N, C-alpha and C positions, 0 to 999 in steps of 0.2 A: 470593515476589516478591523481586527482588534490590534491594539498596541500592547505588546508584551516586552518587558525589559529583556534584552539579549546579552546580559552580562555573562561572563564565562563561569556559569554555575552548574553543578549537577543537581542541586536541590537547595531548599532553604530550611534552615533549622528554626523550628518554632520555639517561642519562649516556653520554658518548662519550669516547674517548681524545683527548688534546690533538691538535689539527690535523685531526681527522676532521670530515667535513661532516655536519651534522645533516639528517635526513630531514625535508622540509617537513611541517607539521602536516596531519593528516587532518581534513576537515570532512564532516559528514553532514547532509543536508537532507531535508525532507519537507513534505507539506501536511497540512491538517487532515482526516484520514480515519479517524475513530473506527470500530472500536476498535483499529485498527492503529497509528494515530498521532493523538494528541489534543492540540491546541494549547491552551495556557493552563491545563494541569493538571499542574504539575510533580511532584505526588505520585502521579499516575496518568497517565503520558504516552502510554500505548498499548502493546499487547502486543508489537508489532514494534519499537517504540522501545526498550522495556526489553530485549528480546532482543538487539538489535544493539549497544546500549551495553554490555551485559555481554560480548558476544563481542569487541567492540573492547577493552574493559578487559583481558580475558584475553590478547589479542594484543599488548598493550603501549601502547594508546592510551586516554587519559581523554578521552572525547568526549561532548559534549552535542549532541543533535540540534537543529538549527535549523529553525524553521517559516517557510514562505513560501507564497504562492499556488501551487497545484500546477504551473501552466504555467511559472512563474518557476523553481521548484525544478528542474524537468526541464531547462530551458535552462542553469541553472548547472552541473548535473551532466554535461551533454553537452559544455559548452564550457570549463569551468575545470578546471585540473589538480588532482588529489587531492580532488575533491568527489564524495562518494558520495550516493546517493539511495535512499530506501525509502518505501513499498513499490512497486516498479516491475514491472508485468506484462511478461514477456518475450515479445516478438512478432517476427515476421520483419522488420517495418518498423523496429523499434528495434535489431535485432541488431547492425548495424555501428557504432552510435553510442556504445556503452558497453562497458566491461569488466564482465562478468557474474561477480560475486564469490561470492555465496551464495544458494542457493534457500532461501526462508523459509517458504513456504506455497503452497497451491494455492487460488486464488479461483474461485468459481463464479458465472457471470454469468446473471442471471435477469431476467424481467419482473415488475414489481410494480405493481399498480393498487389502486384503492379497493375495499374490501369492499362487497358489495351489488351489484356489477356482475359480468358474466361474467369469470371469471379468464382470464388469457392462457394458453391451453392448446395452441395449435398455431401453427406458423410462418405458415400462411395467414391466420389471424386476426390475428396480430401485425403483418403487413405492411400491414394496413388502418388501423392505429392511428397517431395522432400521439404521438411518443415524445420523451423527453428523456434525454440522456446527459451525463456529466461532460466538460467541455472538457479536451483534452490526455490523455484516457484512451484505451485501445485500443478503446473500445466502438463508436464510429462506424464505424471500419474493419471491425469484426466484423459489424455490421449490413449494411454494403455488400457484404461477401463473400457474404452470404446473400440478396442481391437486394433489400434495403430501399431505398426512395427517399430520398435525402438531404434533399429538401425537406420530408419528414415528420418530420425529426429536429431538435429544438432542442438546442443545446449550452449547458449551464449552467456557471457559474463555481464552484459548490460543490454539495455534496449537499443543503444547506439550500435552495438555489435550486431544485433539482430537485423537492423535496417541495412547495415553495410552488407551482410550476407545476402540479403534479398536483392539489393542493388547490383551486386557483383555476379548474380546468377548462381550462387552456391546453393541457394534454396529456392523453392517455388512460392512459399508463403510463410508468414509469421503466424504463430498461434499465441494469443495472450489477451490481456485486458484491453478493451476497446479504447477507453479514455486514456490510459497510460501511453499506449503505442501511438495513437494519433496525435496526442499532445506533443510527443517527442518529434514527430514529423514536423509539426508547425514550429516548435521551439528551436529546431536545428536549422531552420531556414529552407527546408525542403518544401516542395509544392504539394499540398494535400491532394490536388487533382491527379497526381501521379500514382496515388494509392487508392485501393477500394476495399471497403469492409464487406465481408461476406457472411457466411453462416455463423450463427451463435451456437456453440456446442454446449456450454454450461454457464452457470452464474455462480458466484460465491460471495458469502458475507465477508467483508473486510473488517478486522477487529484491531483494537489495541489489546495486546496480549503481553504476558510477563512470565518470568520465572517465579519461583516461590518467593514469598515474603510480603505480599500485599495483603494487609489484614482487612477484615470485614468492614470496619469503620471507614477506612480509606476508600474501599470500593463503593460503599454507600454514598460517600461525598461526591465521587466522580459520577456515579449514576444520577444522583440528584441534580448535579450541574448540567448534565446532558439533557435531562428532561426539561429543565428550565429553559435551555437554549432552543430546544425543539418547540416549546410552547410559544416563545416570543418571536420565532422566525429567524433567530440569529444564525442557525446552522444553514438554512436555505439561502440566506443572503450571502453568507461566506462562500458557498459553492458558486453562486451566480457571479461573485466578484472574480472568480477564476474562469468564467465562461462556461460553467457546467450547470445544466438545468436538470437536476436529478428528478427521477420519479419519486413521488411522495413515499411509496413503499420501500424505496431503496435506502431511505434515511431512518426508518423506524424499526 
């Protein structure tokens, strides 16, 4: 695991010749999406937070990821210059609104319901269920593309809200990222044996994305740093430190 200074900085100003204009600081925002991004755990802030902070450090920026509610983080990164966001699933709807900087991972979107009930194993079965998804995620649009009725889908403000809705019987199943949702189950003290992962409907590339303002030289430095970390195994080791054993193709 990498040690990165966590001073309260938005970015580091590099030494410049007299009269030169400093590049505005880079900010990186996220929501609480364990194990990718974990709010309130500065010693273990999430696998993608650690990865991106290390990539940024190697590219010349000392950056601490800032946490916000997910919908607000997305708005900041699409509207404010030099604000990057992670982990953002790359979709056709989002494509024109961001600069897509670095692919970080491939997320797999699945249905999760309570153990002891029939697992969600087919599209036809899933379409009859009442579901919950994370607000401002790509999941509602994914379901709609497959013919799900919007009135059967509740949007939650957090993964914790999704789990509560399932436990209270307000919905029949959760639809979303397998790693994020099951990590929340374990991290919240719930028994993973009480939940079951069913049908994978789609997968999506998770990226570091940004609003306008990241120039080609900065992007090249970030990409070079990522390639170096892939070659020496640093990225795979970081994922394993969080208990994630990614498929090789999910990291490249």
